[in-house]
DRENVO-430858 format. One record per atom (N, C-alpha, C, CB): residue number from 1; residue in three letters; x, y, z. Coordinates in pm, whole numbers, m for minus. Glycine has a CB too. Layout:
N
+-----+--------+--------+--------+--------+
| num | residu |      u |      v |      w |
+-----+--------+--------+--------+--------+
| NUM |    ala |      X |      Y |      Z |
...
+-----+--------+--------+--------+--------+
This chain:
109
+-----+--------+--------+--------+--------+
| num | residu |      u |      v |      w |
+-----+--------+--------+--------+--------+
|   1 |    met |  m8766 |   5818 |   9332 |
|   1 |    met |  m8897 |   5764 |   9365 |
|   1 |    met |  m8923 |   5644 |   9273 |
|   1 |    met |  m9008 |   5873 |   9349 |
|   2 |    thr |  m8971 |   5537 |   9330 |
|   2 |    thr |  m9000 |   5417 |   9251 |
|   2 |    thr |  m9129 |   5436 |   9171 |
|   2 |    thr |  m9011 |   5291 |   9342 |
|   3 |    ser |  m9149 |   5349 |   9073 |
|   3 |    ser |  m9272 |   5355 |   8994 |
|   3 |    ser |  m9395 |   5336 |   9083 |
|   3 |    ser |  m9270 |   5247 |   8884 |
|   4 |    gln |  m9386 |   5244 |   9178 |
|   4 |    gln |  m9500 |   5219 |   9267 |
|   4 |    gln |  m9528 |   5341 |   9355 |
|   4 |    gln |  m9472 |   5096 |   9355 |
|   5 |    glu |  m9426 |   5410 |   9400 |
|   5 |    glu |  m9446 |   5531 |   9480 |
|   5 |    glu |  m9510 |   5641 |   9395 |
|   5 |    glu |  m9311 |   5581 |   9538 |
|   6 |    arg |  m9469 |   5654 |   9269 |
|   6 |    arg |  m9531 |   5752 |   9180 |
|   6 |    arg |  m9679 |   5720 |   9157 |
|   6 |    arg |  m9456 |   5757 |   9045 |
|   7 |    leu |  m9710 |   5592 |   9140 |
|   7 |    leu |  m9849 |   5553 |   9121 |
|   7 |    leu |  m9932 |   5583 |   9245 |
|   7 |    leu |  m9859 |   5405 |   9087 |
|   8 |    lys |  m9876 |   5556 |   9361 |
|   8 |    lys |  m9947 |   5584 |   9486 |
|   8 |    lys |  m9977 |   5733 |   9498 |
|   8 |    lys |  m9865 |   5535 |   9608 |
|   9 |    thr |  m9886 |   5816 |   9453 |
|   9 |    thr |  m9907 |   5961 |   9456 |
|   9 |    thr | m10029 |   6000 |   9371 |
|   9 |    thr |  m9781 |   6034 |   9406 |
|  10 |    ile | m10043 |   5937 |   9255 |
|  10 |    ile | m10158 |   5964 |   9168 |
|  10 |    ile | m10287 |   5923 |   9239 |
|  10 |    ile | m10144 |   5890 |   9033 |
|  11 |    gly | m10289 |   5801 |   9292 |
|  11 |    gly | m10408 |   5752 |   9362 |
|  11 |    gly | m10444 |   5838 |   9481 |
|  11 |    gly | m10387 |   5610 |   9406 |
|  12 |    asp | m10344 |   5879 |   9558 |
|  12 |    asp | m10370 |   5963 |   9676 |
|  12 |    asp | m10429 |   6098 |   9635 |
|  12 |    asp | m10240 |   5983 |   9756 |
|  13 |    ala | m10376 |   6156 |   9527 |
|  13 |    ala | m10425 |   6287 |   9482 |
|  13 |    ala | m10570 |   6277 |   9433 |
|  13 |    ala | m10335 |   6343 |   9370 |
|  14 |    leu | m10601 |   6172 |   9358 |
|  14 |    leu | m10739 |   6154 |   9312 |
|  14 |    leu | m10833 |   6125 |   9429 |
|  14 |    leu | m10746 |   6041 |   9209 |
|  15 |    asp | m10788 |   6046 |   9524 |
|  15 |    asp | m10868 |   6013 |   9641 |
|  15 |    asp | m10898 |   6139 |   9723 |
|  15 |    asp | m10795 |   5909 |   9728 |
|  16 |    ala | m10803 |   6232 |   9726 |
|  16 |    ala | m10820 |   6355 |   9804 |
|  16 |    ala | m10928 |   6448 |   9747 |
|  16 |    ala | m10688 |   6429 |   9812 |
|  17 |    leu | m10974 |   6420 |   9626 |
|  17 |    leu | m11078 |   6505 |   9565 |
|  17 |    leu | m11214 |   6488 |   9632 |
|  17 |    leu | m11090 |   6473 |   9417 |
|  18 |    gly | m11231 |   6379 |   9706 |
|  18 |    gly | m11354 |   6362 |   9782 |
|  18 |    gly | m11455 |   6266 |   9722 |
|  18 |    gly | m11418 |   6492 |   9800 |
|  19 |    ala | m11440 |   6230 |   9595 |
|  19 |    ala | m11528 |   6128 |   9536 |
|  19 |    ala | m11473 |   5992 |   9574 |
|  19 |    ala | m11538 |   6144 |   9380 |
|  20 |    arg | m11559 |   5892 |   9578 |
|  20 |    arg | m11509 |   5756 |   9601 |
|  20 |    arg | m11414 |   5723 |   9487 |
|  20 |    arg | m11626 |   5651 |   9610 |
|  21 |    cys | m11298 |   5669 |   9522 |
|  21 |    cys | m11192 |   5648 |   9424 |
|  21 |    cys | m11140 |   5505 |   9436 |
|  21 |    cys | m11077 |   5750 |   9443 |
|  22 |    tyr | m11128 |   5438 |   9321 |
|  22 |    tyr | m11086 |   5298 |   9319 |
|  22 |    tyr | m10975 |   5277 |   9218 |
|  22 |    tyr | m11205 |   5206 |   9287 |
|  23 |    his | m10885 |   5187 |   9252 |
|  23 |    his | m10773 |   5149 |   9164 |
|  23 |    his | m10813 |   5021 |   9093 |
|  23 |    his | m10639 |   5131 |   9245 |
|  24 |    tyr | m10820 |   5024 |   8963 |
|  24 |    tyr | m10852 |   4912 |   8873 |
|  24 |    tyr | m11001 |   4883 |   8857 |
|  24 |    tyr | m10785 |   4790 |   8922 |
|  25 |    trp | m11080 |   4881 |   8961 |
|  25 |    trp | m11218 |   4835 |   8953 |
|  25 |    trp | m11301 |   4906 |   9058 |
|  25 |    trp | m11227 |   4681 |   8970 |
|  26 |    arg | m11432 |   4884 |   9052 |
|  26 |    arg | m11520 |   4940 |   9154 |
|  26 |    arg | m11626 |   4838 |   9189 |
|  26 |    arg | m11585 |   5072 |   9106 |
|  27 |    pro | m11669 |   4839 |   9313 |
|  27 |    pro | m11783 |   4756 |   9348 |
|  27 |    pro | m11909 |   4820 |   9290 |
|  27 |    pro | m11795 |   4738 |   9502 |
|  28 |    lys | m12017 |   4744 |   9280 |
|  28 |    lys | m12142 |   4802 |   9232 |
|  28 |    lys | m12188 |   4905 |   9335 |
|  28 |    lys | m12253 |   4692 |   9209 |
|  29 |    met | m12203 |   5027 |   9287 |
|  29 |    met | m12238 |   5135 |   9379 |
|  29 |    met | m12298 |   5251 |   9302 |
|  29 |    met | m12115 |   5181 |   9458 |
|  30 |    arg | m12352 |   5342 |   9377 |
|  30 |    arg | m12410 |   5462 |   9318 |
|  30 |    arg | m12301 |   5563 |   9285 |
|  30 |    arg | m12515 |   5524 |   9412 |
|  31 |    pro | m12319 |   5639 |   9179 |
|  31 |    pro | m12223 |   5743 |   9144 |
|  31 |    pro | m12238 |   5862 |   9238 |
|  31 |    pro | m12243 |   5788 |   8998 |
|  32 |    pro | m12143 |   5951 |   9241 |
|  32 |    pro | m12026 |   5958 |   9154 |
|  32 |    pro | m11909 |   5878 |   9210 |
|  32 |    pro | m11984 |   6103 |   9135 |
|  33 |    phe | m11819 |   5839 |   9120 |
|  33 |    phe | m11697 |   5769 |   9161 |
|  33 |    phe | m11591 |   5780 |   9051 |
|  33 |    phe | m11728 |   5620 |   9194 |
|  34 |    ile | m11467 |   5758 |   9094 |
|  34 |    ile | m11350 |   5760 |   9006 |
|  34 |    ile | m11290 |   5620 |   9005 |
|  34 |    ile | m11244 |   5867 |   9053 |
|  35 |    val | m11251 |   5573 |   8887 |
|  35 |    val | m11174 |   5450 |   8873 |
|  35 |    val | m11050 |   5488 |   8793 |
|  35 |    val | m11257 |   5333 |   8803 |
|  36 |    trp | m10933 |   5453 |   8844 |
|  36 |    trp | m10811 |   5485 |   8772 |
|  36 |    trp | m10719 |   5363 |   8771 |
|  36 |    trp | m10739 |   5606 |   8837 |
|  37 |    ala | m10629 |   5358 |   8675 |
|  37 |    ala | m10534 |   5247 |   8668 |
|  37 |    ala | m10420 |   5282 |   8574 |
|  37 |    ala | m10604 |   5117 |   8621 |
|  38 |    glu | m10307 |   5228 |   8603 |
|  38 |    glu | m10195 |   5231 |   8508 |
|  38 |    glu | m10219 |   5117 |   8410 |
|  38 |    glu | m10054 |   5215 |   8581 |
|  39 |    asp | m10178 |   5135 |   8286 |
|  39 |    asp | m10201 |   5028 |   8190 |
|  39 |    asp | m10081 |   4996 |   8101 |
|  39 |    asp | m10317 |   5064 |   8103 |
|  40 |    gly |  m9966 |   5051 |   8136 |
|  40 |    gly |  m9847 |   5014 |   8060 |
|  40 |    gly |  m9742 |   5123 |   8061 |
|  40 |    gly |  m9883 |   4981 |   7918 |
|  41 |    gln |  m9639 |   5097 |   7987 |
|  41 |    gln |  m9528 |   5191 |   7976 |
|  41 |    gln |  m9566 |   5302 |   7880 |
|  41 |    gln |  m9399 |   5120 |   7929 |
|  42 |    asp |  m9541 |   5426 |   7919 |
|  42 |    asp |  m9569 |   5541 |   7834 |
|  42 |    asp |  m9447 |   5574 |   7749 |
|  42 |    asp |  m9611 |   5663 |   7920 |
|  43 |    ala |  m9330 |   5574 |   7810 |
|  43 |    ala |  m9206 |   5604 |   7740 |
|  43 |    ala |  m9089 |   5549 |   7821 |
|  43 |    ala |  m9190 |   5759 |   7717 |
|  44 |    ala |  m8973 |   5549 |   7760 |
|  44 |    ala |  m8853 |   5503 |   7831 |
|  44 |    ala |  m8731 |   5577 |   7777 |
|  44 |    ala |  m8834 |   5349 |   7817 |
|  45 |    leu |  m8633 |   5593 |   7863 |
|  45 |    leu |  m8505 |   5651 |   7826 |
|  45 |    leu |  m8401 |   5541 |   7839 |
|  45 |    leu |  m8469 |   5775 |   7917 |
|  46 |    trp |  m8328 |   5519 |   7731 |
|  46 |    trp |  m8226 |   5415 |   7729 |
|  46 |    trp |  m8088 |   5478 |   7730 |
|  46 |    trp |  m8243 |   5322 |   7606 |
|  47 |    ala |  m7997 |   5423 |   7810 |
|  47 |    ala |  m7858 |   5469 |   7815 |
|  47 |    ala |  m7770 |   5350 |   7850 |
|  47 |    ala |  m7839 |   5585 |   7919 |
|  48 |    gly |  m7655 |   5341 |   7788 |
|  48 |    gly |  m7563 |   5231 |   7818 |
|  48 |    gly |  m7624 |   5096 |   7791 |
|  48 |    gly |  m7519 |   5237 |   7962 |
|  49 |    asn |  m7708 |   5088 |   7690 |
|  49 |    asn |  m7771 |   4963 |   7650 |
|  49 |    asn |  m7867 |   4906 |   7756 |
|  49 |    asn |  m7664 |   4861 |   7619 |
|  50 |    arg |  m7924 |   4993 |   7838 |
|  50 |    arg |  m8022 |   4950 |   7937 |
|  50 |    arg |  m8122 |   5062 |   7961 |
|  50 |    arg |  m7952 |   4910 |   8070 |
|  51 |    met |  m8238 |   5024 |   8013 |
|  51 |    met |  m8340 |   5125 |   8043 |
|  51 |    met |  m8296 |   5205 |   8165 |
|  51 |    met |  m8478 |   5059 |   8066 |
|  52 |    ala |  m8277 |   5335 |   8145 |
|  52 |    ala |  m8233 |   5421 |   8254 |
|  52 |    ala |  m8352 |   5485 |   8326 |
|  52 |    ala |  m8140 |   5530 |   8201 |
|  53 |    glu |  m8462 |   5505 |   8253 |
|  53 |    glu |  m8580 |   5566 |   8314 |
|  53 |    glu |  m8704 |   5517 |   8240 |
|  53 |    glu |  m8571 |   5722 |   8310 |
|  54 |    gln |  m8810 |   5496 |   8314 |
|  54 |    gln |  m8936 |   5449 |   8257 |
|  54 |    gln |  m9048 |   5538 |   8305 |
|  54 |    gln |  m8963 |   5300 |   8295 |
|  55 |    thr |  m9139 |   5572 |   8215 |
|  55 |    thr |  m9259 |   5643 |   8256 |
|  55 |    thr |  m9380 |   5555 |   8227 |
|  55 |    thr |  m9271 |   5780 |   8183 |
|  56 |    leu |  m9478 |   5564 |   8313 |
|  56 |    leu |  m9598 |   5483 |   8301 |
|  56 |    leu |  m9714 |   5565 |   8249 |
|  56 |    leu |  m9634 |   5420 |   8436 |
|  57 |    gly |  m9812 |   5500 |   8193 |
|  57 |    gly |  m9932 |   5566 |   8146 |
|  57 |    gly | m10054 |   5493 |   8198 |
|  57 |    gly |  m9935 |   5572 |   7993 |
|  58 |    gly | m10167 |   5559 |   8190 |
|  58 |    gly | m10289 |   5496 |   8238 |
|  58 |    gly | m10411 |   5581 |   8208 |
|  58 |    gly | m10280 |   5469 |   8385 |
|  59 |    gly | m10517 |   5551 |   8279 |
|  59 |    gly | m10642 |   5622 |   8257 |
|  59 |    gly | m10714 |   5655 |   8385 |
|  59 |    gly | m10731 |   5542 |   8169 |
|  60 |    val | m10797 |   5757 |   8377 |
|  60 |    val | m10887 |   5795 |   8486 |
|  60 |    val | m11027 |   5799 |   8426 |
|  60 |    val | m10847 |   5935 |   8550 |
|  61 |    his | m11121 |   5734 |   8492 |
|  61 |    his | m11260 |   5732 |   8450 |
|  61 |    his | m11344 |   5792 |   8562 |
|  61 |    his | m11308 |   5587 |   8414 |
|  62 |    tyr | m11431 |   5883 |   8526 |
|  62 |    tyr | m11520 |   5943 |   8625 |
|  62 |    tyr | m11664 |   5921 |   8580 |
|  62 |    tyr | m11490 |   6096 |   8643 |
|  63 |    phe | m11745 |   5870 |   8670 |
|  63 |    phe | m11885 |   5838 |   8642 |
|  63 |    phe | m11975 |   5924 |   8730 |
|  63 |    phe | m11912 |   5687 |   8664 |
|  64 |    thr | m12069 |   5991 |   8670 |
|  64 |    thr | m12158 |   6081 |   8744 |
|  64 |    thr | m12295 |   6087 |   8677 |
|  64 |    thr | m12097 |   6222 |   8753 |
|  65 |    gln | m12393 |   6134 |   8751 |
|  65 |    gln | m12524 |   6162 |   8695 |
|  65 |    gln | m12546 |   6313 |   8685 |
|  65 |    gln | m12634 |   6098 |   8780 |
|  66 |    thr | m12448 |   6391 |   8728 |
|  66 |    thr | m12460 |   6536 |   8734 |
|  66 |    thr | m12406 |   6603 |   8608 |
|  66 |    thr | m12388 |   6590 |   8857 |
|  67 |    glu | m12492 |   6671 |   8538 |
|  67 |    glu | m12449 |   6748 |   8422 |
|  67 |    glu | m12366 |   6866 |   8471 |
|  67 |    glu | m12571 |   6797 |   8336 |
|  68 |    tyr | m12258 |   6897 |   8402 |
|  68 |    tyr | m12166 |   7005 |   8440 |
|  68 |    tyr | m12108 |   6983 |   8579 |
|  68 |    tyr | m12238 |   7140 |   8435 |
|  69 |    asp | m12075 |   6862 |   8611 |
|  69 |    asp | m12020 |   6825 |   8742 |
|  69 |    asp | m11886 |   6897 |   8763 |
|  69 |    asp | m12002 |   6671 |   8753 |
|  70 |    pro | m11869 |   6969 |   8875 |
|  70 |    pro | m11743 |   7039 |   8901 |
|  70 |    pro | m11624 |   6945 |   8921 |
|  70 |    pro | m11759 |   7126 |   9023 |
|  71 |    met | m11651 |   6817 |   8945 |
|  71 |    met | m11541 |   6722 |   8960 |
|  71 |    met | m11462 |   6709 |   8830 |
|  71 |    met | m11595 |   6583 |   9004 |
|  72 |    phe | m11525 |   6736 |   8717 |
|  72 |    phe | m11457 |   6733 |   8588 |
|  72 |    phe | m11333 |   6822 |   8592 |
|  72 |    phe | m11553 |   6779 |   8476 |
|  73 |    asp | m11350 |   6948 |   8632 |
|  73 |    asp | m11237 |   7040 |   8640 |
|  73 |    asp | m11139 |   7001 |   8750 |
|  73 |    asp | m11286 |   7181 |   8664 |
|  74 |    ala | m11190 |   6951 |   8861 |
|  74 |    ala | m11103 |   6910 |   8971 |
|  74 |    ala | m11009 |   6798 |   8928 |
|  74 |    ala | m11187 |   6866 |   9091 |
|  75 |    ile | m11060 |   6702 |   8852 |
|  75 |    ile | m10975 |   6592 |   8805 |
|  75 |    ile | m10869 |   6645 |   8709 |
|  75 |    ile | m11060 |   6483 |   8736 |
|  76 |    gln | m10910 |   6729 |   8614 |
|  76 |    gln | m10813 |   6784 |   8519 |
|  76 |    gln | m10706 |   6867 |   8590 |
|  76 |    gln | m10884 |   6869 |   8413 |
|  77 |    asn | m10747 |   6949 |   8685 |
|  77 |    asn | m10651 |   7030 |   8761 |
|  77 |    asn | m10555 |   6942 |   8840 |
|  77 |    asn | m10725 |   7124 |   8856 |
|  78 |    thr | m10605 |   6833 |   8896 |
|  78 |    thr | m10520 |   6742 |   8973 |
|  78 |    thr | m10417 |   6675 |   8883 |
|  78 |    thr | m10605 |   6636 |   9044 |
|  79 |    leu | m10459 |   6627 |   8766 |
|  79 |    leu | m10364 |   6564 |   8674 |
|  79 |    leu | m10254 |   6664 |   8635 |
|  79 |    leu | m10437 |   6512 |   8546 |
|  80 |    gly | m10292 |   6787 |   8609 |
|  80 |    gly | m10194 |   6890 |   8577 |
|  80 |    gly | m10101 |   6922 |   8693 |
|  80 |    gly | m10263 |   7016 |   8533 |
|  81 |    ala | m10157 |   6932 |   8814 |
|  81 |    ala | m10076 |   6963 |   8932 |
|  81 |    ala |  m9975 |   6852 |   8962 |
|  81 |    ala | m10166 |   6985 |   9054 |
|  82 |    leu | m10008 |   6729 |   8922 |
|  82 |    leu |  m9915 |   6618 |   8942 |
|  82 |    leu |  m9803 |   6618 |   8839 |
|  82 |    leu |  m9989 |   6485 |   8937 |
|  83 |    gly |  m9810 |   6707 |   8742 |
|  83 |    gly |  m9708 |   6713 |   8638 |
|  83 |    gly |  m9726 |   6607 |   8531 |
|  83 |    gly |  m9572 |   6700 |   8699 |
|  84 |    leu |  m9845 |   6552 |   8522 |
|  84 |    leu |  m9873 |   6449 |   8422 |
|  84 |    leu |  m9916 |   6512 |   8291 |
|  84 |    leu |  m9980 |   6351 |   8473 |
|  85 |    gly |  m9876 |   6450 |   8181 |
|  85 |    gly |  m9937 |   6484 |   8055 |
|  85 |    gly | m10070 |   6412 |   8050 |
|  85 |    gly |  m9845 |   6446 |   7933 |
|  86 |    trp | m10175 |   6477 |   8004 |
|  86 |    trp | m10305 |   6413 |   8002 |
|  86 |    trp | m10387 |   6465 |   7885 |
|  86 |    trp | m10379 |   6436 |   8134 |
|  87 |    ala | m10487 |   6386 |   7847 |
|  87 |    ala | m10581 |   6426 |   7743 |
|  87 |    ala | m10718 |   6369 |   7778 |
|  87 |    ala | m10534 |   6377 |   7602 |
|  88 |    leu | m10821 |   6447 |   7752 |
|  88 |    leu | m10957 |   6399 |   7767 |
|  88 |    leu | m10987 |   6312 |   7645 |
|  88 |    leu | m11061 |   6517 |   7780 |
|  89 |    glu | m11002 |   6182 |   7667 |
|  89 |    glu | m11019 |   6087 |   7558 |
|  89 |    glu | m11163 |   6078 |   7510 |
|  89 |    glu | m10971 |   5950 |   7601 |
|  90 |    ser | m11258 |   6080 |   7604 |
|  90 |    ser | m11397 |   6070 |   7562 |
|  90 |    ser | m11491 |   6114 |   7674 |
|  90 |    ser | m11430 |   5927 |   7521 |
|  91 |    val | m11610 |   6153 |   7631 |
|  91 |    val | m11722 |   6181 |   7721 |
|  91 |    val | m11841 |   6109 |   7661 |
|  91 |    val | m11749 |   6339 |   7738 |
|  92 |    gln | m11903 |   6024 |   7741 |
|  92 |    gln | m12011 |   5941 |   7690 |
|  92 |    gln | m12128 |   5943 |   7787 |
|  92 |    gln | m11963 |   5796 |   7666 |
|  93 |    tyr | m12247 |   5930 |   7731 |
|  93 |    tyr | m12363 |   5904 |   7815 |
|  93 |    tyr | m12396 |   5757 |   7797 |
|  93 |    tyr | m12485 |   5996 |   7777 |
|  94 |    glu | m12394 |   5683 |   7907 |
|  94 |    glu | m12419 |   5540 |   7902 |
|  94 |    glu | m12566 |   5513 |   7933 |
|  94 |    glu | m12327 |   5465 |   8002 |
|  95 |    glu | m12640 |   5476 |   7831 |
|  95 |    glu | m12784 |   5455 |   7848 |
|  95 |    glu | m12816 |   5339 |   7942 |
|  95 |    glu | m12849 |   5429 |   7713 |
|  96 |    glu | m12734 |   5236 |   7944 |
|  96 |    glu | m12760 |   5122 |   8031 |
|  96 |    glu | m12755 |   5159 |   8178 |
|  96 |    glu | m12661 |   5011 |   8004 |
|  97 |    thr | m12663 |   5249 |   8213 |
|  97 |    thr | m12645 |   5286 |   8354 |
|  97 |    thr | m12698 |   5425 |   8387 |
|  97 |    thr | m12498 |   5279 |   8389 |
|  98 |    asn | m12734 |   5502 |   8283 |
|  98 |    asn | m12777 |   5641 |   8299 |
|  98 |    asn | m12667 |   5727 |   8362 |
|  98 |    asn | m12903 |   5648 |   8385 |
|  99 |    leu | m12542 |   5699 |   8325 |
|  99 |    leu | m12429 |   5773 |   8378 |
|  99 |    leu | m12356 |   5848 |   8268 |
|  99 |    leu | m12334 |   5679 |   8450 |
| 100 |    ile | m12301 |   5963 |   8306 |
| 100 |    ile | m12207 |   6035 |   8221 |
| 100 |    ile | m12069 |   5980 |   8256 |
| 100 |    ile | m12215 |   6192 |   8241 |
| 101 |    his | m11994 |   5938 |   8155 |
| 101 |    his | m11864 |   5873 |   8175 |
| 101 |    his | m11757 |   5957 |   8106 |
| 101 |    his | m11865 |   5725 |   8119 |
| 102 |    tyr | m11668 |   6013 |   8187 |
| 102 |    tyr | m11553 |   6089 |   8137 |
| 102 |    tyr | m11430 |   5999 |   8143 |
| 102 |    tyr | m11530 |   6220 |   8221 |
| 103 |    glu | m11347 |   6007 |   8041 |
| 103 |    glu | m11225 |   5926 |   8038 |
| 103 |    glu | m11105 |   6011 |   7997 |
| 103 |    glu | m11241 |   5806 |   7942 |
| 104 |    trp | m11004 |   6011 |   8084 |
| 104 |    trp | m10879 |   6080 |   8057 |
| 104 |    trp | m10766 |   5978 |   8041 |
| 104 |    trp | m10846 |   6181 |   8170 |
| 105 |    arg | m10672 |   6007 |   7955 |
| 105 |    arg | m10548 |   5929 |   7940 |
| 105 |    arg | m10437 |   6014 |   7999 |
| 105 |    arg | m10518 |   5892 |   7789 |
| 106 |    trp | m10355 |   5954 |   8084 |
| 106 |    trp | m10242 |   6027 |   8142 |
| 106 |    trp | m10112 |   5951 |   8113 |
| 106 |    trp | m10262 |   6046 |   8295 |
| 107 |    gly | m10002 |   6024 |   8121 |
| 107 |    gly |  m9871 |   5964 |   8098 |
| 107 |    gly |  m9763 |   6038 |   8173 |
| 107 |    gly |  m9839 |   5960 |   7950 |
| 108 |    ala |  m9646 |   5983 |   8168 |
| 108 |    ala |  m9527 |   6040 |   8231 |
| 108 |    ala |  m9535 |   6041 |   8382 |
| 108 |    ala |  m9505 |   6180 |   8182 |
| 109 |    ala |  m9580 |   5929 |   8441 |
| 109 |    ala |  m9588 |   5918 |   8587 |
| 109 |    ala |  m9456 |   5872 |   8643 |
| 109 |    ala |  m9700 |   5822 |   8629 |
+-----+--------+--------+--------+--------+
């Protein structure tokens, strides 16, 4: 599977959760929504003086106004089901937008 096919699998799985889901950016809209993106190489395996395998890393951001939103668990379960390593990087309340912002880091795509 190519890197682009692996990325598409991540996007498709997040999109299937039912929240509006965007790759890289979002238009101005009401929450809830997911924004996800790859942001670089996570790791690489070298053999014979060349890169034999590459894994990508990135982030998932979820914006909501709902306290204890069940989408929180759905996103974490999806990242795990995809076989990705992931960590919850931050949870913030954004006063400017009145949104709860969850951020996960994922790797090994």
